[in-house]
N, C-alpha and C positions, 0 to 999 in steps of 0.2 A: 226677149225672146219673141220669135216671129215664126208660126207656122202658116205654110201656104194653103194648108187644108187639110182635111181629115178624110179619111174611107169609112165610112159606115158600114160596121159587119152585116151580113146577111141576118134576117131575124130582128133586126132592131125596129121597132115601129114607131119609136118617140125618141126626139132630141129636146133637151132643155139648154136654154141660153141665159144668161144672165150678165149684167152689168154692174160694176161695182164703181162708185165715186167716193173715194176718200176726204178727208177733210182738207188735205192740201190741193184739192181738187184735180186728182189725178185719176183718169178713167181706165179701166180694163174691163176685158169681156173672158167669160168662161162659158166653156159647155159642157152638157153630162149627157150620158147614155143610159142612164137608170135614174135621174133625178135626186142622186143624193151625192155622188162623187162628181165634183166639177173640176175641168181642166184649162188652164189658162191659154188662150191663143191670141194671135196678134201683138200689138205692142201696148204701150201704156202711152196715153195722150193727156196732155197739160190743158184743161179747160180754162178758158179766159173769161172773165166776167164781161168784159167789153163784147164779146161777141157769142156768147153762149147763150143757147136758146133751148138748153133740154138736151135729153140723151135720144138720138134717133138711132133706130135699129133697123137694119135692112137684111134682107136675106138675097142671096145672089147664086145663078148656078154659071160657072165657069168650066168650060170644056176645051182644054188646050189640042185636043186631037182632032176635032172637027166643028162645024157649025151647027151642033144641035144639042139638045137635053132641055132638062125641065126640072123643077122643083115642085111638088105637091105638098101644100099645106091645108090641113084641115081645120086646124083651129089656132088662134093665137090669144093668149092671155098675158096682158101687161099690167105688172102689179108693180107699185113704187112702195118701198118697203124703208123706212127710216130706221136705223140702227139705234 
């Protein structure tokens, strides 16, 4: 499954992201608009030990209508949780 993006509804003030790496070293990403229900986005990626250096998360703004736009991040909390 691949989503090219989401439209965040008016009134939403926070978006949560999480990354999951399973025992088979397959990585996937999810987002939530309420911090409780997570929705998968992007593909699944096999992480290889020879070049794997950890999970890097980046946030980008993409506007295919014009050369402007921004993303405003007030805070970022990175938590490593072993299952």
